[in-house]
N, C-alpha and C positions, 0 to 999 in steps of 0.2 A: 422521412426519407425512406424510399423504397429500396429493397435490395436488388441490385443488378445481377441477373443470372447469366450474363454473357462474359466471355473472357477474351483477352487479346488473342488474335489469330482466328477467331470464329468467323465464318462466312454468314452474312446477314442480308436480308432483302428489305428495302424500304417500303413500308405499306401506306405511307401518307406523305403529302407535301409535294414540292415541285419535282423531286427525284423519285417519284413513286415507281415501283417495279424494277428499280435498278438494284444490282447486287454488288457487294464489296466486302473487304476484309477489315475487321476492327484493328486499328493501330494504337489507339489510346482510349482509356476510360477515365472519366472525371466523376469520381464517386460523390463528391460534395454537392454537385448540382444535377446528377443523374443523366449526364450527357456522354455520348461516345463519339469518337472521331473515326470515320470510315474512309478507307483509301479510295479516291476517285469519286466521292459523293459530296454534294452540298458545297460547291465552290462559291466563294465570295471574293470581291475585289478589294484590295487594300491600296490606298493612294499614299505614296511615300514622298514627302517633300524633300527637296535638296537641303542638306545640312551645311555644306561648304559652298563657297562661291563658284568653284569649278565643277561641282557635282551637278548631275541632272536628276530630276525627279523621275519616278517611275510608278507604274501600276502593276502590283503583284496579284496573282490569282492564288488564293490559299483555300484549303479545306477547312470548313467551319464545323463545329460539333453539332450533332443532332440528338434529340432526346431519345432515350432508350425505348420509350413506349411507341415510337414511330418505326421501329424495325422488328423483323421477325427472323428468328434463327433458322438457317437452312440446314436440314439434316445432311449428313455425309452420304447417305444411301441415294438421295435424289440428284 
């Protein structure tokens, strides 16, 4: 397990994947699997089935975690 040198609130830039060159702020860090959750990056769709008879199903768009090796810290000077 690698040490993650990023902190909550840091601004990072995605350097690989479908969201390449996008920037965002870290909102959560998962130390056990080396992933981070970035605000506004890596959206996935979650299909929710209705649980009651009168309830309707829906499709929610959620932010999924991304591996910390796919991001680069943005310095505060730039």
